[in-house]
Steps between C-alpha positions, in 0.01 A plus 500: 500500500343800665190495714234762557465631854368818657690798646350673801622853570423673829576873526575666835769721651779471749326716756201263532508289816291217640590473866880526527570374147489671165201387285730373224677280752176355628388425144828318422477299822141407433587399146771264629267360765235443232748286305495733192784447250682819608479870554717794407478849655603787269571853601399776258706813435184709439138404531149649543155362522145617566622785731702797376794398722809401299733251669865564418826333594686710750784411738372435853140496381263206526223618271578318187242309301533122529370223278476136610498255203392137537474242216283197558173337385197730465277336761780507763571868423139605514453330838817663630400843388162461669673402821683836510181699573613561860812694392492879484651712232498254214429683178445336170507125470531361147502156341639423154599205291865424463695230321763327719795414277726348764465408865732334751347192660437536869725207588808640317681830556474771237806536270 
């Protein structure tokens, strides 16, 4: 019943901009334009990466770590990740295998 797909994770932060849009917004828009199955943007409560700076959730602060998750076929995700090379402040990009247990068809609304 399940199928094997890939999960692409793109790490950035809220303070990263590309023009007048936040980097995570640009990634989500490009994913939709590329016809990928879907994208979810997740905000982290606490995060850190290759720098000693720790991103923490604070009221009226826009410096939280953000992760964009996209599930699709491997070749489509690899091509999409390569097309993001013009965006600044993208940290780690990972790709891993996931098993899709259930998926709403595109022509029917989700329950």
